[in-house]
C-alpha positions as CSV (number, residue, x, y, z in Angstrom):
1,M,-9.6,7.8,7.3
2,L,-13.2,8.7,6.3
3,R,-14.5,6.6,9.2
4,K,-16.7,8.8,11.5
5,A,-18.7,7.3,14.3
6,N,-20.6,10.1,16.0
7,N,-23.7,8.0,16.3
8,V,-24.3,5.5,13.6
9,Y,-21.9,4.3,10.9
10,S,-22.3,1.9,8.0
11,V,-19.9,0.7,5.4
12,I,-21.3,-0.5,2.0
13,L,-19.1,-2.2,-0.6
14,N,-19.8,-2.9,-4.2
15,N,-18.1,-5.2,-6.7
16,V,-17.5,-3.7,-10.1
17,D,-17.9,-7.1,-11.7
18,K,-21.6,-7.2,-10.9
19,L,-23.6,-5.9,-13.9
20,S,-26.5,-3.5,-13.8
21,S,-28.5,-5.9,-16.0
22,N,-28.7,-8.3,-13.1
23,L,-30.1,-5.8,-10.6
24,P,-33.8,-6.0,-9.5
25,A,-36.1,-3.9,-11.7
26,V,-36.7,-0.3,-10.7
27,G,-39.7,-0.4,-8.3
28,A,-39.2,-4.0,-7.4
29,V,-38.8,-5.0,-3.7
30,V,-35.1,-5.8,-3.1
31,T,-34.4,-9.1,-1.3
32,D,-31.4,-11.4,-0.5
33,V,-32.5,-13.5,-3.5
34,N,-32.7,-10.9,-6.3
35,L,-29.8,-8.7,-5.1
36,E,-26.6,-10.6,-5.8
37,R,-23.6,-10.6,-3.4
38,G,-21.5,-7.5,-4.0
39,A,-24.2,-5.4,-5.7
40,I,-25.5,-2.2,-4.2
41,V,-28.7,-0.2,-4.9
42,L,-30.8,2.7,-3.6
43,C,-34.1,1.8,-1.9
44,D,-37.1,3.7,-0.7
45,M,-38.8,3.1,2.6
46,G,-40.6,0.1,1.2
47,M,-37.3,-1.5,0.2
48,R,-38.1,-0.9,-3.5
49,R,-35.2,-0.1,-5.9
50,M,-35.0,3.5,-6.9
51,D,-33.6,5.2,-10.0
52,N,-32.8,8.9,-10.2
53,T,-36.4,9.8,-11.0
54,A,-37.6,8.0,-7.8
55,Y,-34.7,9.4,-5.8
56,L,-35.6,13.0,-6.8
57,A,-39.2,12.5,-5.7
58,A,-38.3,10.9,-2.3
59,D,-37.2,12.5,0.9
60,K,-35.6,9.5,2.5
61,F,-33.7,6.4,1.3
62,F,-31.6,3.4,2.2
63,V,-28.3,2.2,0.7
64,V,-28.5,-1.6,0.4
65,Q,-25.8,-4.2,-0.3
66,G,-26.4,-7.8,-1.3
67,K,-24.7,-10.4,0.8
68,G,-25.8,-13.5,-1.0
69,A,-29.0,-15.6,-1.0
70,G,-29.9,-16.7,2.5
71,Q,-27.8,-13.9,4.1
72,P,-29.3,-10.7,5.6
73,L,-28.9,-7.6,3.4
74,M,-26.5,-5.0,4.5
75,K,-28.7,-1.9,4.9
76,S,-27.7,1.6,5.9
77,P,-29.7,3.6,8.4
78,M,-32.5,5.7,6.9
79,V,-31.0,8.8,5.3
80,T,-33.0,12.1,5.1
81,K,-32.0,14.0,2.0
82,A,-32.7,17.4,3.5
83,T,-30.0,17.0,6.1
84,M,-27.4,15.1,4.2
85,T,-24.1,16.1,2.6
86,T,-21.9,14.0,0.3
87,S,-18.2,14.0,-0.5
88,I,-16.1,11.9,-2.9
89,S,-12.6,10.6,-2.3
90,K,-10.9,9.0,-5.3
91,F,-8.6,6.1,-5.0
92,K,-5.0,7.1,-4.1
93,A,-2.3,4.6,-3.7
94,A,-0.3,4.4,-0.5
95,V,3.3,5.8,-0.5
96,Q,6.0,4.4,1.7
97,Q,8.5,6.6,3.5
98,V,12.0,6.9,2.0
99,T,14.9,8.3,4.0
100,Y,18.4,8.9,2.8
101,V,21.5,9.0,5.0
102,G,24.1,10.8,2.9
103,Y,23.8,10.9,-0.9
104,S,20.2,10.9,-1.9
105,T,20.6,10.5,-5.7
106,S,19.2,14.0,-6.2
107,A,22.0,16.0,-4.7
108,L,25.7,15.1,-4.5
109,A,26.2,17.2,-1.4
110,G,26.2,15.4,2.0
111,A,27.7,12.0,1.1
112,L,29.2,9.7,3.7
113,A,32.5,10.9,5.0
114,P,34.0,8.1,7.1
115,A,37.2,8.4,9.2
116,N,39.3,5.3,9.7
117,A,39.0,3.2,12.9
118,T,35.8,4.9,13.9
119,D,32.4,3.6,15.0
120,Y,29.2,4.5,13.0
121,W,25.6,3.7,13.6
122,I,22.1,4.6,12.4
123,K,19.3,4.8,15.1
124,I,15.8,4.1,13.8
125,R,12.6,4.8,15.9
126,K,9.6,3.0,14.5
127,R,6.2,1.8,15.5
128,D,4.6,-1.5,14.5
129,N,1.0,-1.7,13.3
130,D,0.0,-4.8,15.2
131,A,-2.2,-4.6,18.4
132,A,0.6,-5.7,20.7
133,N,3.3,-3.2,19.6
134,R,1.6,-0.2,18.0
135,S,1.3,1.8,21.2
136,Q,4.9,2.5,21.9
137,P,7.7,3.3,19.4
138,M,10.9,1.2,19.8
139,S,14.5,1.9,18.8
140,L,16.6,-0.4,16.5
141,F,20.0,0.1,15.0
142,A,22.0,-0.4,11.9
143,G,25.4,-0.8,13.5
144,P,27.5,0.0,15.3
145,V,30.2,-0.9,12.8
146,R,33.9,0.1,12.9
147,T,35.7,1.3,9.8
148,T,39.0,-0.1,8.6
149,S,39.4,2.5,5.9
150,T,38.0,5.8,4.7
151,S,35.9,4.1,1.9
152,Q,32.4,5.5,1.7
153,A,31.2,2.3,-0.1
154,A,32.7,0.0,2.6
155,L,30.9,2.0,5.3
156,A,27.6,2.0,3.4
157,M,27.7,-1.8,2.9
158,A,28.7,-2.5,6.5
159,L,25.8,-0.5,7.8
160,I,23.4,-2.1,5.3
161,K,24.5,-5.6,6.2
162,N,24.1,-4.9,9.9
163,G,20.7,-3.2,9.4
164,I,19.4,-6.2,7.3
165,K,20.5,-8.6,10.0
166,N,19.0,-6.6,12.9
167,F,15.7,-6.0,11.2
168,A,15.4,-9.7,10.1
169,Q,14.7,-10.3,13.8
170,E,11.5,-8.3,13.5
171,P,8.2,-10.1,12.9
172,A,7.0,-10.8,9.3
173,N,8.8,-8.7,6.8
174,G,11.3,-6.8,8.8
175,Y,9.5,-3.4,8.3
176,L,12.3,-1.7,6.4
177,K,14.6,-2.3,3.5
178,F,18.2,-1.0,3.2
179,E,20.0,-0.1,0.0
180,A,23.2,1.7,-0.9
181,T,23.4,4.6,-3.3
182,C,26.4,6.1,-5.1
183,A,27.2,8.6,-7.9
184,G,30.3,6.8,-9.2
185,A,30.4,6.4,-13.0
186,Q,29.4,2.9,-14.2
187,A,30.5,0.8,-17.2
188,D,28.4,-1.6,-19.2
189,W,29.1,-5.3,-18.8
190,T,31.6,-6.9,-21.2
191,G,30.5,-10.0,-23.2
192,A,27.4,-10.9,-25.1
193,A,24.9,-10.4,-22.2
194,T,22.7,-7.3,-22.5
195,H,20.7,-7.8,-19.2
196,I,20.9,-9.3,-15.8
197,L,18.1,-11.2,-14.1
198,V,17.7,-10.2,-10.4
199,T,15.1,-11.7,-8.0
200,N,13.8,-9.9,-4.9
201,G,15.3,-11.5,-1.8
202,S,17.9,-13.4,-3.7
203,R,21.7,-12.8,-3.9
204,A,22.1,-14.6,-7.2
205,V,22.5,-12.5,-10.4
206,I,22.2,-14.2,-13.8
207,F,23.4,-12.7,-17.2
208,T,20.7,-12.9,-19.9
209,N,19.9,-11.7,-23.4
210,G,16.9,-9.6,-22.3
211,S,14.4,-12.3,-23.2
212,G,15.0,-14.6,-20.2
213,A,17.6,-16.8,-21.9
214,A,21.1,-17.2,-20.3
215,A,23.9,-15.3,-21.9
216,S,27.7,-14.9,-21.4
217,G,28.7,-11.9,-19.4
218,Q,31.6,-10.4,-17.4
219,A,33.3,-12.5,-14.7
220,L,33.5,-10.2,-11.7
221,T,35.9,-10.5,-8.8
222,A,34.9,-10.4,-5.2
223,G,34.7,-6.9,-3.7
224,T,33.6,-5.3,-7.0
225,Y,30.7,-2.8,-6.7
226,V,27.9,-3.0,-9.1
227,N,24.9,-0.6,-9.6
228,I,21.5,-2.1,-10.3
229,A,18.9,0.5,-11.3
230,G,20.0,3.1,-8.7
231,S,21.1,0.8,-5.9
232,M,24.7,-0.2,-5.2
233,Y,25.7,-3.8,-4.3
234,E,28.9,-5.7,-3.6
235,V,30.0,-8.9,-5.4
236,A,30.5,-11.6,-2.8
237,S,32.8,-14.1,-4.6
238,L,34.5,-14.7,-7.9
239,G,31.8,-14.7,-10.5
240,T,31.6,-16.6,-13.8
241,T,30.4,-15.6,-17.3
242,A,27.0,-17.0,-16.3
243,G,26.5,-14.6,-13.3
244,F,27.7,-13.7,-9.8
245,T,26.5,-13.5,-6.2
246,L,25.9,-10.4,-4.1
247,T,26.8,-9.9,-0.4
248,T,23.3,-8.8,0.4
249,P,19.9,-9.9,-1.0
250,Y,18.6,-7.9,-3.9
251,A,16.0,-5.5,-2.4
252,G,14.3,-4.3,-5.6
253,T,11.6,-5.7,-7.8
254,T,12.3,-9.0,-9.6
255,A,13.2,-8.1,-13.2
256,E,15.5,-8.3,-16.1
257,V,17.5,-5.1,-15.9
258,A,19.3,-3.7,-19.0
259,G,23.0,-3.2,-18.8
260,G,24.3,0.3,-19.6
261,T,25.9,3.5,-18.2
262,T,22.7,5.2,-16.9
263,A,22.8,4.6,-13.1
264,A,19.2,5.5,-12.4
265,S,17.7,2.7,-14.7
266,Q,20.5,0.4,-15.9
267,A,23.0,-2.0,-14.4
268,G,26.7,-1.9,-14.6
269,V,30.1,-2.0,-12.9
270,V,31.1,0.9,-10.7
271,A,34.8,1.3,-10.9
272,T,35.2,3.9,-8.1
273,P,32.1,4.4,-6.0
274,G,31.7,8.0,-4.9
275,N,29.2,10.2,-3.1
276,C,27.7,7.2,-1.3
277,G,24.7,7.1,0.9
278,I,22.1,4.7,2.4
279,R,18.4,4.5,1.4
280,I,16.0,3.2,3.9
281,T,12.5,2.5,2.6
282,G,9.4,1.4,4.4
283,V,8.0,-2.0,3.5
284,V,4.2,-2.6,3.3
285,A,3.3,-4.1,6.6
286,P,1.6,-7.5,6.7
287,F,-2.2,-6.9,7.4
288,N,-4.9,-9.1,8.7
289,V,-8.0,-7.3,9.9
290,N,-8.8,-9.9,12.6
291,T,-5.3,-9.8,14.2
292,F,-3.5,-6.5,13.3
293,R,-6.7,-4.6,13.5
294,D,-5.3,-1.4,12.0
295,Y,-3.7,-0.1,8.9
296,Y,-1.3,2.7,8.1
297,A,1.8,3.2,6.0
298,N,5.0,2.7,7.9
299,R,6.6,5.7,9.4
300,F,9.9,6.0,11.2
301,T,12.7,8.5,12.3
302,V,16.3,8.1,11.4
303,T,19.4,9.5,13.2
304,F,23.0,9.1,12.1
305,N,25.7,9.5,14.7
306,D,27.8,11.6,12.2
307,T,25.8,14.8,12.4
308,T,27.8,16.3,9.5
309,V,26.0,14.0,7.1
310,P,22.4,15.1,6.2
311,V,19.4,12.8,6.7
312,T,16.6,13.6,4.3
313,S,13.1,12.0,4.0
314,T,10.1,11.8,1.8
315,G,7.0,11.2,3.9
316,A,4.6,8.3,3.8
317,Q,1.0,8.5,2.8
318,D,-1.7,6.0,3.8
319,G,-3.6,6.4,0.6
320,S,-7.4,6.3,0.1
321,G,-9.4,3.3,-1.0
322,V,-6.5,0.9,-0.5
323,W,-7.8,-2.6,0.3
324,Q,-6.4,-2.7,3.9
325,K,-8.2,0.5,4.8
326,V,-11.4,-0.6,3.2
327,A,-11.2,-3.9,5.1
328,M,-10.6,-2.2,8.4
329,N,-13.5,0.2,7.9
330,E,-15.8,-2.7,6.9
331,Y,-14.8,-4.6,10.0
332,M,-15.3,-1.7,12.4
333,S,-18.8,-1.1,10.9
334,Y,-19.8,-4.6,12.1
335,G,-19.8,-3.3,15.6
336,F,-22.7,-1.1,14.6
337,E,-24.4,-4.2,13.3
338,G,-24.3,-5.7,16.8
339,Q,-21.3,-8.0,16.1
340,N,-18.5,-8.4,18.6
341,N,-15.2,-6.8,17.6
342,Q,-13.6,-6.1,21.0
343,L,-9.9,-6.8,21.7
344,A,-10.6,-8.6,25.0
345,V,-12.5,-11.5,23.4
346,P,-12.4,-13.4,20.1
347,S,-13.7,-11.2,17.4
348,T,-16.2,-12.1,14.7
349,P,-14.2,-12.8,11.5
350,R,-15.5,-10.6,8.7
351,D,-16.8,-12.3,5.6
352,Q,-14.3,-10.6,3.3
353,E,-16.3,-8.6,0.8
354,V,-13.2,-6.6,0.2
355,K,-11.1,-7.7,-2.8
356,I,-7.7,-8.7,-1.5
357,P,-4.7,-9.0,-4.0
358,G,-3.7,-12.7,-4.4
359,V,-7.0,-14.1,-3.1
360,N,-9.4,-15.6,-5.6
361,G,-7.5,-14.3,-8.6
362,V,-7.7,-10.6,-7.4
363,T,-4.8,-8.4,-8.5
364,A,-3.6,-5.2,-7.0
365,A,-5.2,-3.4,-10.0
366,T,-8.6,-4.7,-9.2
367,A,-8.5,-4.2,-5.4
368,K,-8.9,-0.4,-5.7
369,Y,-11.8,1.6,-4.3
370,S,-13.1,5.2,-4.5
371,A,-15.3,6.3,-1.7
372,L,-18.6,8.2,-1.4
373,N,-19.3,9.5,2.1
374,I,-22.9,10.3,2.9
375,S,-23.4,12.1,6.2
376,W,-26.5,13.5,7.8
377,E,-28.0,14.8,11.1
378,E,-31.4,14.0,12.4
379,T,-33.5,16.2,14.8
380,I,-34.2,14.4,18.0
381,T,-37.8,15.3,18.7
382,G,-39.0,15.2,22.3
383,L,-35.6,14.8,23.9
384,V,-33.3,17.4,25.5
385,S,-30.2,17.3,23.5
386,R,-27.6,19.9,22.4
387,D,-27.0,18.0,19.1
388,G,-29.1,15.9,16.8
389,G,-28.4,12.3,15.9
390,K,-25.5,12.1,13.5
391,G,-24.3,9.3,11.2
392,N,-22.7,8.5,7.9
393,V,-22.7,5.9,5.3
394,L,-19.3,5.2,3.7
395,V,-19.8,3.6,0.2
396,Y,-16.7,2.0,-1.3
397,L,-17.0,1.7,-5.0
398,N,-14.8,-0.9,-6.6
399,L,-12.8,0.1,-9.7
400,D,-11.9,-2.1,-12.6
401,S,-8.3,-2.9,-13.7
402,A,-8.1,0.4,-15.6
403,G,-9.0,2.3,-12.4
404,D,-12.5,3.2,-13.7
405,L,-16.0,2.9,-12.3
406,D,-17.7,3.7,-15.6
407,T,-17.0,0.5,-17.5
408,A,-17.8,-0.5,-21.1
409,T,-20.6,-2.8,-19.7
410,A,-22.6,-0.9,-17.1
411,N,-22.0,-2.2,-13.6
412,N,-24.0,-1.8,-10.4
413,G,-21.7,0.8,-8.9
414,E,-22.1,3.0,-12.0
415,T,-25.9,2.6,-11.9
416,F,-25.9,3.4,-8.1
417,V,-24.1,6.8,-8.4
418,V,-26.2,7.8,-11.4
419,A,-29.3,7.1,-9.3
420,L,-27.9,9.7,-6.8
421,G,-27.5,12.2,-9.6
422,L,-23.7,11.8,-9.6
423,T,-21.4,11.0,-12.6
424,A,-19.5,7.7,-12.6
425,A,-16.4,9.3,-14.1
426,D,-16.1,11.4,-10.9
427,F,-14.9,8.3,-9.2
428,D,-12.4,7.1,-11.7
429,E,-8.8,6.9,-10.5
């Protein structure tokens, strides 16, 4: 995180939809009435709006955010240019951890190798992000399951079913998703259907023509294995030419998937599954700044009791400028404004300046932020102190749906960074 609270700390947020043409005139006194909610500006010591000419001539300034008519302006501490430094952090999406047990789709070596009448289990150590459970990792299991054959596919599906059931007992979204992988050759569906419609969280699969309309496909028998865009599933019962049912819910993104023989991107029937493995992927944790009070991408460790089978992982990244992190930093800054945000007592709910996907028409594409960090150190005159007073202002600059700050119609964030002598394109995704 860019949050740094040595002495004073402010978080300022802008809304890319607020146009520069609506800002107070350069030199005009900025008030709650003429600075609309979500707009930010540079101000001098008299609270007059500054452009780059005024900024270059000044030695001190404020960063000011509008909160709406009748609401106090959000104003940073006074910043002295002579002691300040700046840094830019562009938006970077969060990445969830992916761990493979056995076949990882990138290397055939190390597939599951089950013996008959043998117990297998996967131990997972993970830590929740809510206030009650984030202090201590806990252990959960997929398994134990006992094999009745040497089938790799059967073992993979048994562990996945068990893992799904066990993690369904976890709060909210279960934290992880389980999928099977295999390298067996697949065949395209027979019949007129060219696609299948799959829905996240549903076991029903429908044959379609690629445009959403139902089409006649292949009637599959129970126990048949199918591949859907790189993940293997088992057919639960006798299907019809309209579709079929899976033994486990579809874990991917809702979509129409084209039929074909390319396992990585298409769907088809796997006659003889081989080189099987299990893919465990972190799921974005539910987040509410007033209750969960923290944000990070899920991380976990995986151990398989058959130590001859490799376990490989791609690590998680929290990202930069993701809305959860912006919301948490905004909330923590309220403590510096004198608002109560302690765990022991009811906290002051934030007023949600942050754009949240799904709220008020906001999409994930418009809930992105790049950050400008302004830090400084003041000399403490007349006091005995080893260090001066330190502080920083974290300015989150909202990007448009194209991931840009410099838009076709000039917005307040673009005007703000230009006033500082920076280039708006430096903040584009």
